[in-house]
C-alpha positions in Angstrom: -94.1 45.3 7.3 -97.6 45.7 8.1 -98.2 43.1 10.6 -94.8 43.8 12.3 -95.8 47.1 13.5 -99.3 46.3 14.2 -97.1 43.0 16.4 -95.0 45.8 17.7 -98.0 47.9 18.9 -99.9 45.3 20.5 -97.3 44.0 22.8 -96.6 48.5 23.3 -100.1 48.3 24.5 -99.8 45.3 26.4 -97.0 46.3 28.2 -98.5 49.9 29.1 -101.9 50.0 29.9 -103.5 53.5 29.7 -104.5 55.7 32.5 -108.4 56.0 31.8 -109.3 59.4 31.3 -111.0 60.2 34.6 -107.6 59.4 36.6 -106.4 61.7 38.5 -102.6 63.0 37.0 -99.5 61.6 38.7 -99.1 63.5 42.0 -95.2 66.0 41.8 -92.0 64.6 41.9 -90.7 64.6 45.6 -88.5 67.1 46.5 -84.5 65.9 46.5 -83.4 64.9 49.9 -82.0 67.1 52.7 -83.7 70.7 53.4 -82.9 72.1 49.8 -86.2 74.0 49.4 -88.4 73.3 45.8 -88.9 76.3 42.7 -92.3 77.4 42.5 -94.9 78.0 39.7 -94.7 81.7 39.8 -91.1 81.5 40.5 -90.2 79.5 37.8 -92.4 81.6 34.8 -90.2 84.3 36.2 -86.6 82.8 35.7 -88.5 81.1 32.3 -89.2 85.0 31.4 -85.4 86.3 32.3 -83.9 83.5 30.8 -86.1 84.6 27.6 -84.8 88.1 28.0 -81.0 87.0 27.5 -81.8 85.8 24.5 -84.4 88.8 22.7 -83.3 91.5 24.9 -80.0 90.5 26.7 -78.3 92.8 29.0 -74.8 91.6 31.1 -77.3 92.8 34.5 -79.8 90.7 33.9 -77.8 87.6 32.4 -74.9 87.9 35.8 -78.0 88.2 37.9 -80.1 84.5 36.5 -76.8 82.5 36.0 -75.0 80.9 38.8 -70.7 81.4 39.1 -70.5 77.8 38.1 -73.1 78.2 35.1 -73.1 75.6 31.8 -75.1 75.1 28.7 -75.2 72.5 26.5 -76.9 72.0 22.9 -75.8 70.2 19.9 -78.3 72.8 18.2 -76.5 75.6 19.2 -73.3 73.5 18.0 -74.3 72.9 14.7 -75.0 76.6 14.0 -71.2 77.6 15.6 -69.8 74.8 13.8 -71.1 74.8 10.2 -70.3 75.0 7.2 -67.7 72.5 8.5 -69.9 70.0 11.3 -67.9 67.0 12.6 -69.2 64.7 15.0 -66.7 65.6 17.4 -68.1 68.5 17.1 -71.4 67.7 19.5 -72.1 66.0 22.6 -69.7 68.8 24.2 -70.5 71.9 26.1 -71.3 74.5 24.5 -70.5 77.1 27.0 -68.4 75.8 30.0 -68.2 78.7 32.3 -70.8 82.3 32.6 -68.2 84.4 31.5 -67.9 82.4 28.4 -71.9 82.8 27.7 -72.2 86.0 28.8 -69.7 86.8 26.2 -71.4 85.1 23.2 -74.9 86.6 24.0 -73.0 89.6 24.2 -71.7 89.7 20.2 -75.6 88.3 19.4 -78.3 90.1 17.9 -81.5 90.2 19.5 -83.8 86.8 19.1 -87.6 86.6 19.0 -88.2 84.3 21.4 -91.7 83.5 23.3 -92.9 81.3 26.4 -95.4 79.1 24.1 -95.0 76.0 27.8 -93.6 76.1 31.0 -93.4 73.2 33.3 -91.2 72.9 36.4 -90.2 70.5 38.9 -88.0 70.4 42.4 -84.7 72.1 40.5 -85.9 72.2 37.0 -87.8 74.8 34.8 -88.6 73.1 31.5 -89.4 75.9 28.1 -90.9 75.1 25.1 -90.8 78.2 23.2 -91.2 80.0 19.4 -88.7 82.1 18.1 -90.7 84.0 15.4 -87.9 84.3 12.8 -88.1 84.5 8.8 -88.7 83.0 6.6 -88.7 80.1 8.9 -90.5 80.1 13.0 -87.8 77.6 15.6 -89.2 76.0 17.6 -87.0 74.2 20.8 -86.8 72.9 24.2 -84.5 74.9 27.6 -84.3 72.7 30.5 -82.8 74.6 33.3 -81.6 73.8 36.6 -82.2 76.4 38.9 -80.9 76.5 42.6 -81.2 78.8 45.3 -79.2 82.0 44.6 -75.6 82.0 46.7 -74.5 85.3 48.2 -72.4 86.7 45.7 -73.4 85.6 42.9 -75.5 87.9 40.8 -79.0 88.1 43.1 -81.4 85.3 41.6 -84.7 86.0 40.8 -88.1 85.3 42.8 -91.0 86.4 43.4 -91.1 86.2 47.5 -88.1 86.2 49.6 -86.5 83.0 48.4 -84.7 84.0 44.3 -83.4 81.3 42.2 -81.0 80.9 39.6 -80.1 78.4 36.7 -76.6 76.8 36.9 -77.2 74.5 33.5 -79.3 74.5 30.3 -80.0 71.5 28.2 -81.0 73.2 24.7 -82.3 71.9 21.5 -84.1 73.4 18.6 -84.9 73.4 15.2 -81.2 74.1 13.9 -82.3 73.2 10.1 -85.0 76.5 9.6 -82.5 78.7 12.1 -79.9 77.9 9.4 -82.5 77.9 7.1 -82.7 81.7 8.0 -79.1 81.9 7.7 -78.7 81.9 4.5 -77.7 78.4 4.1 -79.3 77.1 0.7 -79.5 73.0 1.8 -82.1 74.3 4.6 -83.9 77.0 3.3 -87.6 77.1 2.9 -88.5 74.8 -0.4 -92.6 75.8 -0.1 
């Protein structure tokens, strides 16, 4: 078994030459075709902060401004929480919220949840947020990938540090749902330390 693992590692190393430490990082991804603008770092940070506030300090006014009218959300982690106990295979892989209205209603019914941004990256139309929810007894970490677009007139306004305003069109997120379930009192997922 050990020789198999070693052989597999040798093949992987040979197939993927290492980048010397002095090499510069790869160039940023090119913008999408057409005249579509790219979100800036400061705007991505603002969008991430506003997204976190929809979790930790929700208001409908904030959510209306942040999300496009055709907003969707997909998270097997959230679906796990929604369908537990009794989670079935067919419950997974579906949209968690298929509309902005569904998301707004669900968030309004939720208590505020701690949310801290740990890391943030962005591409031209994507904001990637690695986050921590400092729940007790178990902290929960996750990643949310938000597809953004320039705000459209009549859709809430969006956010931006300059003249360009942005909104979130889609979120795909995953997190440690076992820790979250443990915090909700499911003993099979609780802290055994």
